[in-house]
C-alpha positions in Angstrom: 5.4 -7.3 -24.8 3.1 -5.3 -22.6 4.7 -2.8 -20.2 4.0 -2.3 -16.5 3.1 1.1 -15.1 3.2 1.5 -11.3 0.6 4.2 -10.5 2.2 5.1 -7.2 4.8 7.5 -5.7 5.6 5.1 -2.9 9.3 4.3 -2.6 8.4 1.1 -0.8 6.3 -0.1 -3.7 8.9 1.1 -6.2 11.6 -1.0 -4.3 9.2 -4.1 -4.3 8.6 -3.7 -8.1 12.4 -3.6 -8.7 12.7 -7.0 -7.0 9.9 -8.5 -9.2 10.1 -6.8 -12.5 13.1 -6.0 -14.8 11.4 -3.0 -16.3 8.5 -0.8 -15.3 7.5 2.9 -15.4 6.1 5.0 -12.6 3.3 7.4 -13.3 1.5 9.2 -10.4 -2.3 9.8 -10.6 -2.6 12.6 -8.0 -6.2 11.3 -7.4 -7.9 13.1 -4.6 -8.3 10.4 -1.9 -10.7 12.5 0.0 -13.2 12.5 -2.9 -14.2 8.9 -1.9 -16.7 8.3 0.9 -17.0 4.8 2.0 -17.5 3.3 5.5 -16.2 -0.2 4.6 -12.4 -0.1 4.9 -11.8 -2.9 2.5 -14.0 -1.4 -0.2 -12.5 2.0 0.4 -8.9 0.8 -0.3 -10.1 -1.2 -3.3 -11.9 1.8 -4.8 -8.9 4.1 -4.2 -6.6 1.7 -5.9 -9.0 1.3 -8.8 -9.4 5.0 -9.3 -5.7 5.6 -9.3 -5.1 2.9 -11.9 -8.1 4.1 -14.0 -6.6 7.6 -14.3 -3.2 6.4 -15.4 -4.7 3.7 -17.7 -6.1 6.6 -19.8 -2.5 7.7 -20.7 -1.2 4.1 -21.1 -4.0 2.0 -22.7 -1.6 -0.6 -24.1 0.2 -1.3 -20.8 -0.7 -3.0 -17.5 -1.4 -0.3 -15.0 -1.3 -1.2 -11.3 -2.7 1.0 -8.6 -2.6 0.6 -4.8 -3.8 2.1 -1.6 -3.0 1.0 2.0 -4.4 1.7 5.4 -3.9 0.4 8.9 -7.1 -0.6 10.8 -6.9 -0.8 14.6 -9.8 -0.9 17.1 -12.2 0.3 14.3 -10.0 3.3 13.5 -8.6 3.8 10.0 -5.1 5.2 9.9 -3.7 6.5 6.7 -0.5 8.5 6.4 0.1 11.0 9.3 0.1 14.7 8.3 3.2 15.4 10.3 5.7 13.9 12.8 3.5 14.7 15.8 0.5 12.8 14.3 3.0 10.0 13.5 3.9 9.8 17.2 0.3 9.7 18.2 -0.4 6.9 15.8 2.6 4.8 17.1 1.5 5.4 20.7 -2.0 4.2 19.7 -0.7 1.1 17.9 1.7 0.2 20.7 1.1 -3.3 22.0 -2.0 -3.8 19.8 -3.2 -6.1 17.0 -3.9 -4.3 13.7 -4.8 -5.1 10.2 -3.0 -3.7 7.2 -5.4 -3.5 4.2 -4.0 -2.9 0.7 -6.3 -2.4 -2.2 -4.8 -3.3 -5.6 -6.1 -2.9 -9.2 -4.6 -4.1 -12.5 -6.0 -2.5 -15.7 -5.1 -3.1 -19.3 -7.5 -0.9 -21.3 -6.7 -2.3 -24.8 -7.3 -5.9 -23.5 -10.4 -4.9 -21.6 -8.8 -6.3 -18.4 -9.8 -4.6 -15.1 -9.6 -6.5 -11.8 -9.1 -5.4 -8.3 -9.0 -6.8 -4.8 -7.8 -6.4 -1.2 -5.1 -8.1 0.7 -5.0 -8.2 4.5 -2.1 -8.8 6.9 -2.4 -8.9 10.6 0.3 -7.5 12.8 0.9 -7.4 16.6 3.1 -4.5 17.8 5.4 -4.9 20.7 5.0 -2.2 23.5 6.7 0.8 22.2 8.5 3.1 24.7 8.3 6.9 24.3 12.0 6.8 23.7 11.6 4.4 20.8 8.8 6.4 19.3 10.8 9.7 19.6 13.8 8.1 17.9 11.8 6.3 15.3 9.9 9.5 14.2 13.1 11.5 13.9 15.0 8.9 11.9 12.2 7.5 9.6 9.9 9.3 7.1 6.8 8.5 9.1 4.6 10.7 6.9 5.1 8.4 4.0 3.6 5.4 5.7 0.0 4.3 6.6 0.0 4.1 10.4 3.2 6.1 10.6 5.5 3.1 10.2 7.3 1.1 7.5 8.5 -2.4 8.1 10.9 -2.5 5.2 13.5 -0.9 7.5 13.7 -4.1 9.6 13.0 -2.3 12.8 12.2 -4.6 15.7 8.8 -3.5 16.9 6.5 -6.1 15.4 6.1 -9.3 17.5 3.8 -11.3 15.1 3.0 -10.9 11.4 0.3 -13.1 9.8 0.1 -12.8 6.0 2.0 -11.0 3.3 5.1 -9.0 4.3 4.9 -7.2 0.9 1.3 -6.2 1.7 2.5 -4.2 4.8 4.9 -2.4 2.5 1.9 -1.6 0.4 2.0 -3.9 -2.6 0.7 -7.5 -2.3 2.9 -8.8 -5.0 1.6 -12.4 -5.1 -1.9 -11.2 -5.8 -0.8 -8.6 -8.4 1.4 -11.1 -10.3 -1.6 -13.6 -10.4 -3.7 -10.8 -12.0 -1.0 -9.9 -14.5 -0.8 -13.5 -15.6 -4.5 -13.8 -15.8 -4.6 -10.6 -17.9 -2.2 -12.2 -20.4 1.2 -11.0 -19.3 3.9 -13.4 -20.4 6.4 -14.7 -17.8 
C-alpha cells in the first residue's frame, strides 16, 4: 500500500491528517516561499504547494506526497504568517469586522505513478469586530506567528460570525479535495 507524506510543518495540518489517516509521515521541504513571484493569489498558493510537494517527492517517489500553502486575502492584501506578535496584532486589527478569503493551495504527487495534480480551495469568512482587549489577549495566548492572517480557528475562539466553505481549508488543509485526488491517483480506501 502506498504511504502518505505530509510536506508541512503545520501542527494544524498534522492534527487534521491524524483525523483522516491512520498512518502518515511528515517531511518538511524548507522551500523558499519568497522565491516565487506571482501576482495572482490563487496561482501563488497553488505553485507554492506544488513546489513543496515536488521537493519531498524526490525523496519519496513511491509515496503520495501532499503539499500545502495558505494565505488570507482581504481588501486586495495578501496576508501570510506574521513575522512577530506585533505584526499579528496589526493583521487582526486590519481583519476586524471584515470579509476575507482563505486560499489554500494543495498538491498531490506520486512520482512512480506519474500522478501530479494541484488545486486551490477557497473559504470565505466574516470576522466579528475585535476589541483591542481581545486582540491583546489572543496574541499573548495563541501562537499567531504560525497562522496565515495571524489566527487559527481550530482553537474554537469566538471571533468569526460567518464561514462559507471548508472549515478544514481555514486550518490549511482542504481534506475533501485532497482525499479526492488521492483516490483519483489510485490510493485504496
